[in-house]
C-alpha positions in Angstrom: 0.0 0.0 0.0 2.7 2.6 0.8 4.3 1.7 -2.6 1.0 2.6 -4.4 0.8 5.9 -2.5 4.3 6.7 -3.6 3.5 6.0 -7.2 0.4 8.2 -7.1 2.4 11.0 -5.5 5.0 10.8 -8.3 2.2 11.0 -10.9 0.7 14.0 -9.2 4.2 15.7 -9.1 4.7 14.9 -12.8 1.3 16.3 -13.7 2.0 19.5 -11.7 5.3 20.0 -13.6 3.5 19.5 -16.9 0.8 22.0 -15.9 3.4 24.5 -14.8 5.4 24.1 -18.0 2.2 24.7 -20.1 1.4 27.8 -18.0 4.9 29.1 -18.4 4.8 28.5 -22.2 1.5 30.3 -22.4 2.8 33.3 -20.4 5.9 33.4 -22.6 3.8 33.3 -25.8 1.6 36.1 -24.5 4.7 38.2 -23.5 6.2 37.6 -27.0 2.9 38.6 -28.6 2.7 41.8 -26.6 6.4 42.6 -27.3 5.8 42.1 -31.1 2.8 44.4 -31.0 4.8 47.1 -29.3 7.7 46.8 -31.8 5.5 46.9 -34.9 4.3 50.3 -36.1 0.6 51.1 -36.2 -0.8 52.1 -39.5 -4.3 52.8 -40.9 -5.9 51.4 -44.0 -7.2 54.5 -45.8 -8.9 54.0 -49.2 -6.2 52.8 -51.6 -3.2 53.4 -49.3 -1.9 52.8 -45.8 -0.7 55.6 -43.6 1.8 55.7 -40.8 2.1 58.7 -38.4 5.2 60.8 -38.4 7.9 59.0 -36.3 11.5 58.1 -36.4 10.6 54.5 -37.0 8.4 55.4 -40.0 11.2 57.6 -41.5 13.6 54.7 -41.1 11.4 52.5 -43.2 11.5 55.2 -45.8 15.2 56.1 -45.6 16.6 52.6 -45.2 14.1 50.4 -47.0 12.7 52.9 -49.6 9.2 52.0 -48.5 6.4 54.5 -49.4 6.7 58.3 -49.7 6.6 61.1 -47.2 3.6 63.4 -47.5 3.4 67.1 -46.7 2.1 66.4 -43.2 5.2 64.1 -42.7 3.0 61.0 -42.6 4.4 57.9 -44.5 2.2 56.7 -47.2 2.5 53.1 -48.3 1.0 51.3 -51.3 -1.2 48.3 -50.5 1.6 46.0 -51.7 4.2 47.6 -49.5 1.9 47.5 -46.5 1.1 43.8 -46.8 4.8 43.0 -47.3 5.7 44.9 -44.1 2.8 43.2 -42.3 4.3 39.8 -43.3 7.7 41.0 -42.1 6.1 42.1 -38.8 7.3 45.6 -39.2 3.8 47.1 -39.1 0.3 46.2 -38.1 -2.7 47.7 -39.9 -6.0 48.8 -38.5 -9.2 49.8 -40.2 -11.2 53.1 -39.8 -12.8 51.6 -36.6 -9.4 50.9 -35.1 -9.8 47.1 -35.6 -6.6 45.3 -36.3 -6.5 43.6 -39.7 -5.3 40.0 -40.2 -3.5 39.0 -43.4 -6.7 37.5 -44.7 -8.9 40.6 -43.9 -6.3 43.0 -45.4 -6.1 40.9 -48.5 -9.8 40.9 -48.9 -10.0 44.7 -48.6 -7.1 45.2 -50.9 -8.6 42.9 -53.5 -11.8 45.0 -53.4 -9.7 48.0 -54.2 -7.5 46.3 -56.7 -9.0 43.2 -58.4 -5.5 42.2 -59.6 -4.0 42.8 -56.2 -2.8 39.2 -55.4 -1.0 38.8 -58.7 0.7 42.2 -58.2 1.6 41.3 -54.7 3.2 38.0 -55.7 5.5 39.9 -58.0 6.2 42.7 -55.6 7.1 40.3 -52.8 9.3 38.2 -55.0 11.3 41.1 -56.3 11.8 42.5 -52.8 13.0 39.1 -51.6 15.5 39.2 -54.5 16.9 42.5 -53.2 15.3 44.9 -55.6 13.5 48.2 -54.8 10.0 48.2 -56.3 7.8 51.3 -56.7 4.5 52.0 -58.4 4.7 53.1 -62.0 1.2 54.3 -62.8 2.5 57.5 -64.4 4.4 55.4 -66.9 1.3 53.3 -67.6 2.8 50.2 -65.9 2.3 48.4 -62.6 5.8 48.7 -61.1 9.2 50.3 -61.8 12.2 48.3 -60.5 15.6 49.6 -59.6 18.9 47.7 -59.8 20.1 46.1 -56.6 21.7 48.6 -54.3 20.0 51.6 -56.1 17.3 53.7 -54.4 14.9 56.0 -56.0 16.6 59.4 -56.5 20.0 57.9 -56.9 19.4 56.7 -60.5 16.5 55.9 -62.8 14.6 52.6 -62.6 16.0 49.9 -64.9 12.7 48.1 -65.7 9.0 48.6 -65.8 7.2 45.4 -64.9 3.7 44.0 -65.6 2.5 41.2 -63.4 0.2 38.7 -65.1 -1.3 35.4 -64.3 0.0 32.5 -66.4 -3.5 31.7 -67.7 -4.2 35.3 -68.9 -3.8 36.4 -72.5 -2.6 39.6 -74.2 -3.5 40.8 -77.6 -0.8 41.9 -80.0 -2.0 45.5 -79.6 -1.7 45.3 -75.8 1.7 43.7 -76.0 2.9 46.4 -78.5 1.5 49.1 -76.3 3.6 47.9 -73.3 6.7 47.8 -75.5 6.1 51.4 -76.5 5.7 52.5 -72.9 9.0 50.9 -72.0 10.8 52.3 -75.1 9.4 55.8 -74.5 10.5 55.8 -70.9 13.9 54.4 -71.7 13.4 51.4 -69.5 13.4 47.6 -70.1 10.2 45.8 -70.3 9.6 42.8 -68.0 6.6 40.5 -67.5 6.2 38.8 -64.2 4.2 35.7 -64.8 2.5 34.2 -61.7 1.4 30.6 -61.5 -1.4 29.2 -59.3 1.0 28.5 -56.5 2.2 32.2 -56.4 5.6 31.4 -57.9 6.9 34.0 -60.4 8.8 33.6 -63.7 10.2 36.7 -65.4 10.5 37.4 -69.1 12.4 40.4 -70.4 11.2 41.7 -73.7 13.5 43.7 -76.0 13.1 45.5 -79.4 15.1 43.9 -82.2 15.8 45.0 -85.7 15.8 42.3 -88.4 
């Protein structure tokens, strides 16, 4: 009988240790979560852009990473692609107009409502950034993005490419294709197509003018 009590006592001690470890793990996870939220910058989803308040941390994103642009009121304005990328990198968190924190999925849903081709554009943006290139919008050129050579920031030199993200199942007419070539030629930039497959992987095709 004493032997049985000893075994039960050991089981109880083991169970207490397991419970204590679980509690400590939960507390650690909670502390980590709180720490991450403090370290990430708060931003607000505003129509077709995301805004960060004027701060040293926001200016660092602009100066070191070439993210967004500084507005007259010193706020940092991010494109939707830039914002989602920085969310994934845990550099910022985004809230809506009601101060509700957006998840990746809820942000993606809102962004797609603003830009139907958002996911295809984002796949190309994210992939180019991961490869070390600075990517900025190129609407004034009639393209999706302009891409700078590695190590080059906007203002230091001109962009090297303009890039059009497309899904691998989409089609272009010869007129549309020629129009994109003309845009690249007139802006003295190389034309690149970023072809996105169903898994989100990107293949790049550079198109050049050739004389027969």
